[in-house]
C-alpha positions as CSV (number, residue, x, y, z in Angstrom):
1,M,-72.0,19.5,-31.9
2,A,-68.7,20.8,-29.9
3,E,-67.9,24.7,-30.3
4,E,-64.9,25.4,-33.1
5,V,-62.0,26.7,-31.6
6,T,-61.0,30.0,-32.6
7,D,-58.3,30.9,-30.2
8,I,-55.1,29.3,-32.0
9,E,-51.8,31.0,-31.4
10,E,-50.4,33.5,-34.3
11,P,-46.9,33.0,-35.6
12,D,-46.1,36.0,-33.3
13,D,-46.6,34.1,-30.0
14,L,-45.1,30.8,-31.3
15,R,-41.2,32.9,-31.4
16,A,-41.9,34.2,-28.5
17,L,-42.0,31.1,-26.8
18,L,-40.1,29.2,-29.1
19,G,-37.6,31.8,-30.6
20,D,-36.0,32.2,-33.9
21,G,-33.9,29.8,-33.9
22,P,-31.9,26.6,-32.3
23,M,-31.9,26.9,-29.1
24,E,-28.0,26.3,-27.7
25,F,-26.7,23.9,-25.1
26,P,-25.3,25.6,-22.3
27,T,-21.4,26.1,-22.4
28,P,-20.2,22.5,-19.9
29,T,-18.4,24.0,-16.5
30,K,-14.5,23.6,-16.4
31,R,-13.5,20.8,-14.4
32,E,-11.2,21.9,-12.1
33,F,-8.2,19.3,-11.5
34,K,-7.6,17.6,-7.6
35,P,-4.3,16.9,-5.5
36,W,-5.0,13.2,-6.7
37,H,-4.6,13.8,-10.9
38,R,-0.6,15.1,-9.6
39,P,1.7,12.9,-12.1
40,R,3.0,10.9,-9.1
41,K,-0.4,8.9,-8.6
42,Q,0.0,8.1,-12.4
43,Y,3.4,6.6,-11.4
44,V,1.4,4.6,-8.4
45,R,-0.9,3.4,-10.8
46,R,1.4,2.0,-14.2
47,V,4.3,1.2,-11.1
48,Q,2.2,-0.7,-9.1
49,W,-1.3,-1.6,-9.3
50,S,-0.6,-2.3,-13.4
51,R,2.3,-4.4,-12.6
52,E,1.5,-6.5,-10.1
53,I,-2.6,-7.0,-11.6
54,G,-0.7,-8.0,-14.5
55,R,1.5,-10.4,-13.2
56,L,-1.5,-11.6,-10.8
57,A,-3.4,-11.7,-14.6
58,R,-0.6,-13.9,-16.1
59,D,-0.3,-16.4,-12.9
60,L,-3.5,-17.3,-12.8
61,K,-4.4,-17.6,-16.8
62,L,-7.5,-14.8,-16.6
63,A,-6.9,-14.6,-20.4
64,E,-10.8,-14.3,-22.0
65,G,-11.8,-14.1,-18.7
66,E,-13.0,-12.4,-15.7
67,L,-11.0,-10.1,-13.1
68,R,-13.2,-9.3,-9.8
69,Y,-12.2,-6.0,-9.0
70,L,-12.9,-4.5,-5.3
71,T,-12.7,-0.7,-5.3
72,L,-13.3,2.8,-3.8
73,P,-13.5,5.0,-6.7
74,G,-13.4,8.8,-7.1
75,N,-16.4,10.0,-9.1
76,D,-13.9,10.0,-12.3
77,L,-13.3,6.3,-11.7
78,L,-10.2,6.9,-12.7
79,D,-8.4,3.7,-11.3
80,V,-11.2,1.6,-13.3
81,R,-10.3,3.1,-16.7
82,H,-6.6,2.9,-16.1
83,I,-6.9,-0.9,-15.4
84,A,-9.3,-1.3,-18.1
85,N,-7.1,0.1,-20.5
86,T,-3.8,-1.5,-19.2
87,I,-4.5,-5.0,-18.3
88,C,-7.9,-5.8,-19.4
89,L,-8.2,-4.6,-22.9
90,P,-4.6,-5.9,-24.2
91,H,-5.5,-9.4,-22.3
92,K,-8.9,-9.7,-23.3
93,V,-10.3,-9.8,-20.2
94,K,-13.7,-8.7,-18.6
95,L,-13.4,-6.2,-15.8
96,R,-16.1,-6.6,-13.3
97,Y,-16.2,-4.1,-10.8
98,L,-17.8,-3.1,-7.3
99,G,-17.5,0.3,-6.0
100,F,-18.1,2.1,-3.0
101,N,-19.2,6.3,-3.0
102,T,-21.2,8.2,-1.3
103,A,-21.4,10.0,-4.3
104,A,-23.6,7.8,-5.3
105,M,-25.9,7.9,-3.0
106,P,-29.8,9.9,-4.1
107,K,-29.7,12.9,-2.4
108,A,-25.6,13.4,-3.1
109,A,-24.4,16.9,-4.4
110,D,-22.0,14.6,-6.7
111,Q,-24.6,11.8,-8.2
112,S,-25.0,13.0,-11.2
113,K,-21.1,13.4,-12.6
114,L,-20.9,10.2,-11.4
115,N,-23.4,8.8,-12.5
116,I,-22.1,10.2,-16.0
117,S,-18.7,8.9,-15.7
118,Q,-19.6,5.4,-14.1
119,F,-22.0,4.9,-18.1
120,S,-19.3,6.3,-19.7
121,A,-16.7,3.6,-18.3
122,N,-19.4,0.7,-18.3
123,R,-19.5,1.5,-22.2
124,M,-16.0,0.4,-22.7
125,D,-16.6,-3.5,-24.0
126,C,-13.6,-4.6,-21.3
127,I,-15.7,-3.6,-18.5
128,H,-18.3,-6.3,-17.6
129,P,-22.2,-4.5,-17.8
130,E,-23.4,-5.9,-14.3
131,S,-20.1,-3.6,-12.8
132,E,-21.4,-0.9,-10.5
133,V,-20.9,1.7,-7.8
134,F,-22.4,0.8,-4.9
135,P,-23.7,3.7,-2.9
136,G,-23.0,3.3,0.3
137,D,-19.3,3.7,3.0
138,F,-16.8,1.2,2.7
139,R,-16.7,0.6,6.0
140,E,-20.0,-0.7,6.7
141,V,-19.0,-3.9,5.2
142,G,-17.5,-4.4,8.4
143,D,-21.1,-4.9,10.2
144,S,-22.6,-8.4,9.2
145,N,-25.9,-7.4,9.1
146,S,-25.7,-4.2,6.5
147,V,-26.4,-4.5,2.7
148,P,-22.8,-3.8,1.9
149,W,-21.3,-6.6,3.8
150,R,-24.2,-8.6,1.6
151,R,-23.0,-7.1,-2.2
152,V,-19.1,-8.2,-1.0
153,R,-20.7,-11.3,-0.1
154,R,-22.3,-12.3,-2.9
155,E,-19.7,-10.3,-5.9
156,G,-16.8,-11.7,-3.4
157,P,-14.1,-13.4,-3.9
158,F,-12.5,-10.8,-5.6
159,H,-9.1,-10.9,-7.7
160,V,-8.1,-7.3,-6.3
161,I,-8.9,-5.5,-3.6
162,N,-8.2,-1.5,-4.0
163,I,-8.9,0.1,-0.6
164,D,-7.3,3.9,-2.3
165,L,-8.0,7.2,0.2
166,C,-7.9,10.6,0.4
167,G,-7.8,10.4,4.5
168,G,-6.4,7.9,6.8
169,F,-7.0,4.3,7.0
170,A,-6.0,4.7,11.0
171,G,-7.8,8.2,11.5
172,R,-9.9,9.6,14.4
173,E,-13.2,7.8,14.5
174,K,-16.2,9.9,14.4
175,S,-19.2,8.7,16.4
176,N,-21.3,7.8,13.4
177,G,-22.1,4.4,14.8
178,I,-20.4,2.5,11.4
179,P,-17.6,0.3,11.8
180,N,-13.8,1.6,11.0
181,Y,-11.6,0.8,8.1
182,F,-9.8,-1.8,10.0
183,K,-13.1,-4.1,10.7
184,A,-14.4,-3.8,6.8
185,L,-10.6,-4.7,6.2
186,Q,-10.8,-7.7,8.4
187,A,-14.4,-9.0,6.9
188,I,-13.0,-8.6,3.9
189,L,-9.7,-10.9,4.4
190,H,-12.1,-13.6,6.3
191,N,-14.5,-13.9,3.5
192,Q,-11.3,-13.6,1.0
193,A,-10.6,-17.2,2.4
194,S,-13.3,-18.9,0.6
195,S,-11.2,-18.2,-2.6
196,D,-9.3,-20.7,-3.9
197,E,-7.0,-18.0,-6.0
198,D,-4.4,-15.9,-5.7
199,F,-5.3,-12.1,-5.1
200,L,-3.9,-9.2,-4.4
201,L,-4.6,-6.2,-1.7
202,F,-3.6,-2.6,-2.4
203,I,-4.1,0.0,0.1
204,T,-3.7,3.7,-0.4
205,T,-3.5,5.9,2.8
206,R,-1.9,9.5,5.0
207,M,0.2,8.5,6.9
208,D,1.0,12.0,8.8
209,D,-0.2,12.6,12.6
210,D,-3.2,14.7,11.4
211,N,-4.3,11.5,9.9
212,V,-3.6,9.3,12.6
213,A,-5.4,8.5,15.6
214,D,-2.7,8.7,18.7
215,D,-4.4,5.2,20.0
216,K,-4.0,3.6,17.4
217,K,-0.8,4.8,16.7
218,E,0.3,3.6,19.4
219,A,-1.6,0.3,19.2
220,L,0.3,-0.8,15.2
221,L,3.7,0.4,17.0
222,Q,3.1,-2.3,19.8
223,L,2.1,-4.9,17.0
224,A,6.0,-4.1,15.3
225,Q,7.1,-4.2,18.6
226,Q,5.7,-7.3,19.5
227,I,6.7,-9.3,16.0
228,H,10.2,-8.2,16.5
229,D,10.7,-9.5,20.2
230,A,8.9,-12.9,19.2
231,C,10.4,-13.6,15.2
232,E,14.1,-14.0,15.1
233,A,13.8,-13.6,11.5
234,Y,12.1,-10.4,11.8
235,A,14.0,-9.2,14.4
236,S,17.7,-10.1,11.7
237,G,15.8,-8.0,8.9
238,F,15.4,-5.3,11.2
239,A,18.4,-5.0,11.8
240,E,19.7,-5.0,8.6
241,A,17.2,-3.2,7.5
242,W,18.3,-0.1,9.7
243,G,21.1,-0.4,10.8
244,V,20.7,-1.7,14.9
245,P,24.0,-2.7,16.7
246,E,25.2,-6.1,16.8
247,G,24.6,-7.3,20.7
248,D,22.3,-3.9,21.3
249,L,19.5,-5.7,24.0
250,P,16.7,-4.8,23.8
251,V,15.9,-3.1,21.2
252,R,12.6,-0.4,21.1
253,V,12.0,-0.1,17.9
254,S,10.7,3.1,17.8
255,E,14.3,4.3,18.1
256,F,15.2,3.1,14.8
257,F,12.6,4.7,12.6
258,G,9.8,7.9,12.0
259,A,6.1,8.6,12.5
260,G,6.0,6.9,8.9
261,E,8.0,3.9,9.0
262,A,6.5,2.7,12.5
263,F,2.5,3.2,10.6
264,M,3.9,1.1,7.8
265,M,5.3,-1.8,9.8
266,G,2.5,-1.7,12.2
267,L,-0.6,-1.4,9.4
268,T,1.5,-4.4,7.2
269,Q,1.8,-6.3,10.2
270,W,-1.8,-6.2,11.8
271,I,-3.0,-7.3,7.8
272,V,-0.4,-9.6,7.8
273,S,-1.4,-10.9,11.4
274,H,-5.4,-11.2,10.1
275,G,-4.7,-12.7,7.0
276,V,-3.0,-15.7,9.0
277,E,-6.2,-16.1,11.4
278,A,-7.9,-16.6,7.7
279,G,-6.0,-18.9,6.3
280,L,-3.7,-16.9,3.8
281,K,-0.6,-16.7,3.4
282,A,0.9,-12.9,2.5
283,S,3.7,-11.6,0.4
284,V,4.6,-8.0,1.1
285,C,5.6,-6.8,-2.5
286,S,6.0,-3.0,-2.4
287,F,5.9,0.4,-0.8
288,M,5.4,3.8,-2.5
289,T,5.5,6.9,-1.0
290,Y,5.2,10.7,-1.7
291,R,4.2,14.0,-0.5
292,T,0.1,15.2,-1.0
293,G,1.3,18.6,-1.7
294,S,4.5,20.5,-4.1
295,S,6.0,21.7,-0.6
296,G,8.9,19.8,1.2
297,G,8.7,17.8,3.9
298,E,8.1,13.8,5.1
299,D,6.2,11.9,2.7
300,D,2.8,12.0,4.0
301,I,1.2,9.2,2.1
302,V,1.9,5.2,1.3
303,S,0.8,3.2,-1.2
304,L,1.4,-0.7,-0.3
305,A,0.5,-3.7,-2.3
306,I,0.1,-7.2,-0.5
307,R,-0.3,-10.6,-2.4
308,F,-2.2,-13.0,-0.9
309,K,-2.3,-16.8,-1.5
310,P,-5.0,-19.4,0.0
311,D,-2.9,-21.4,2.3
312,P,-6.2,-23.7,3.6
313,F,-6.1,-26.1,6.9
314,I,-8.3,-28.9,8.0
315,P,-9.2,-28.8,11.8
316,A,-7.9,-32.4,14.0
317,D,-11.1,-34.7,14.6
318,R,-11.1,-34.6,18.1
319,Y,-13.1,-37.7,18.2
320,G,-10.5,-39.2,16.2
321,L,-12.8,-40.8,13.7
322,A,-10.8,-39.4,10.6
323,G,-7.3,-40.6,11.5
324,P,-4.2,-39.1,12.6
325,R,-2.7,-36.6,10.7
326,A,-0.2,-34.5,10.5
327,V,0.3,-31.1,12.7
328,P,-0.1,-28.4,11.3
329,E,2.7,-25.1,11.7
330,P,1.1,-22.9,14.1
331,D,-0.1,-19.7,13.2
332,S,3.1,-18.4,15.5
333,A,5.6,-19.6,12.8
334,K,3.4,-18.7,9.8
335,L,3.0,-15.0,11.5
336,C,6.6,-15.1,11.8
337,K,7.6,-16.6,8.3
338,Q,5.7,-13.7,6.6
339,S,6.3,-11.2,8.3
340,A,10.3,-10.9,7.8
341,A,10.4,-9.4,5.3
342,I,8.6,-5.8,6.2
343,P,11.1,-3.8,7.7
344,R,13.4,-4.3,4.2
345,R,10.6,-3.4,2.4
346,V,9.2,-0.3,4.3
347,R,13.6,0.5,3.8
348,D,13.4,-0.4,0.2
349,R,10.1,1.7,-0.4
350,V,10.0,3.7,-3.7
351,R,10.1,7.3,-3.0
352,V,7.7,8.5,-5.9
353,D,8.5,12.5,-5.8
354,E,12.2,11.7,-5.6
355,I,12.2,9.9,-9.4
356,L,10.0,12.1,-11.0
357,R,12.5,14.6,-10.0
358,S,15.4,13.3,-11.1
359,Q,13.7,11.4,-14.2
360,S,12.2,13.9,-16.4
361,D,11.5,11.3,-18.9
362,E,9.8,9.3,-16.5
363,F,7.8,13.0,-15.0
364,Q,6.6,13.9,-18.9
365,R,5.6,9.8,-19.3
366,C,3.1,10.2,-16.2
367,I,2.1,13.5,-17.4
368,E,1.0,12.4,-21.1
369,E,-0.7,9.2,-19.3
370,S,-2.6,11.5,-16.9
371,S,-3.6,13.6,-19.9
372,M,-5.3,11.2,-21.9
373,L,-6.5,9.3,-18.6
374,L,-8.1,12.7,-17.3
375,G,-9.0,13.4,-20.5
376,A,-11.6,10.1,-21.3
377,A,-13.2,11.2,-18.3
378,G,-14.1,14.6,-19.5
379,Y,-11.4,16.6,-18.6
380,D,-9.4,19.2,-20.8
381,P,-6.5,17.7,-21.2
382,D,-4.4,20.6,-23.0
383,R,-5.2,22.3,-20.2
384,Y,-3.4,19.6,-18.0
385,C,0.2,20.2,-18.4
386,E,-0.4,24.4,-17.3
387,W,-2.2,22.8,-13.9
388,V,0.9,20.8,-13.4
389,A,3.5,23.0,-13.9
390,Q,1.2,25.6,-11.8
391,E,1.2,23.5,-8.6
392,G,4.9,22.5,-8.8
393,G,5.0,18.8,-9.8
């Protein structure tokens, strides 16, 4: 027979262990606002991103359907939340996103914050439950043997690709053995060639000297010069946009604009060129620029929007068995047509800070929208207005 247990803890011992009452939960850590929470970013979300995505959803008749979205979300998934609220909920579209963020990696310091944010966002009825943020660097998509590339292949093609960077798309490269953003985007565009629907590309990037490597700066400028010299329509648009005197030949494009314009011209030209190679037709929609801080100076961030549509072609049968076929338009002609509007689009870019300084109602609207968006992500919306005032807008 088992020995009777007599060493039962007395009430005082339990009280010492458990306390006298219900335990209080720790006070949540106050979340600090970041530079990309400024109202100007909300203007880009609404006026550029939502407007273009809304048009795409309308043209593709996505109502009651699915919007496939490739993104580089921050830890708060603000872009995902915004698109879900402004496009997907009103039009009854299911948002299925694939994001890339190194914070999702198992040992990342911000993994718990990202997990909470993703759980919160994915509870929205208009977000597909299989949407996820992948724990990896987006640039690895440029490696055809990588897991990120296989994920893109499996989930794509996409309706919207949003490469929203805090740093530079064309920045100085670190010797970490992974591809750069150019390689990743090249792979994405060629993967999109399998799509039979239009799609959008957004890129937000720093374009100041500290965030554009010298070799890339020179290569992008050379691209702008080459299309100017080879395409009469581009040269004509350039002359009109930048005030080139008639008969002033030869023209060195670098003499007519600054480093920011050169970057926008060259990067867009590179994208359009690779779109043509992938069997896509590009239409440059808009450029928006603004400053990273509240101090004066030239705009150092650009957000560009390009819409692509499929432009497939069937190669000629070199054996002649398929019969005669029309001679396809050469790539050089396609490139010229699709590039001609770039100079005017760059000249007419939207300067976000100027708009928000001159239009107080627009500025207030951006503050209110940002406050609601950040509140849904766990920030204190009551503190947001104070923070904006302290930061100078």
